[in-house]
N, C-alpha and C positions, 0 to 999 in steps of 0.2 A: 317272436315265437313264444309258445306256451308249452311247458310240461305238464301233463295231468299224471298224478300218482295215486295209486289204489293198492290196497294189499289184503290178502285173505290167507286162512290158513286151511290147506286142503288136508283131507283124512289120510292117515298113512296107508300106503300101498295104492292109492288113486292118483298119484303125481302123474303118471304117464297119460291117464285119460283126461286130466285137466289141461296139460300141455298140449294133447292132441286137440282139444276144444278149441283152445287160443289159436293154434296154428290152422286149423281145418274151418273154423267158424268165424271167431271174433275177428282176427286180423284181416282176413280176405275181406269181410265188410267194410272194415275200416280203409282199406286202399281203394275202395271206390268212391270215397268221400272226397270233395274238393278240401283241400287245406290240410289234410292229413299228410304227415311227414314219415313217422317211423314209430315202431312199438318195440319194446324191451321186456324180457322176463328175466327176474332175478330170483333166486330161491335160498332158503336156508331151512336146516332142520331146526324143529322146535319141539318141545315136550308133547303137543297134541297132533303133530304131523309135519308138514312142510310148509313154511310161510313163503308165499310167492308175492313179490313186489312187481307190480305192472306199471311201467311208465309209457306214455305216448307223448308225441311232439306234434304240434299243430301251428299251423300259420298264425291262427288268432282265436280268440275266445268265441268269436262268431262261427267259426268253422266247427268248434266243439259242439255246438248246439245241433248240428246236423246229426251228431252222434247220440248226444245225451237228452236232447229235448231243451226247453226253455230253461229249466233249472240245472246248470251245468254243475253244481256240487252234489248232486244225488249220484250215486254209484249205479252203473248199467251192469246188472248181474242175472243173466238168464236163467231161467229155472233149472236148466241141465248143469249149469255150473255150481248153482246154490246146492244141488243134491251131493257134490263132491267136498261140500265145504264143512269144516268145523265152525268157523266164523269169519267174517268178513267186514270190512269198513263199509258202513252205510253212505258215508261221504267221501268225495275225493278231494285232493288238494291240487290246486294250480299254482304254478311257479312261472314267473317271466323268466325266460333263458336270456341272460346277459351276454355269455360268451359262448 
């Protein structure tokens, strides 16, 4: 299994909108993809707003390609999410899940 990790900072006051975007748009789309297992949202307050760390788990790197396209390290950030952000990772990290 593969864990995909990404983070971004959401503008202060727009946290609910970002969480709603994930729960109502991104996560339902992921659930339709073969090989997707689970997604998690973590957050912490930072000087510029709220940093969100999003992790998703997948059966394989091949299953991630259905979401990300051929370059699996490029972050997938739709325009409606970008509008809520102060900054965000342009690339994601992948980790093999050992246990």
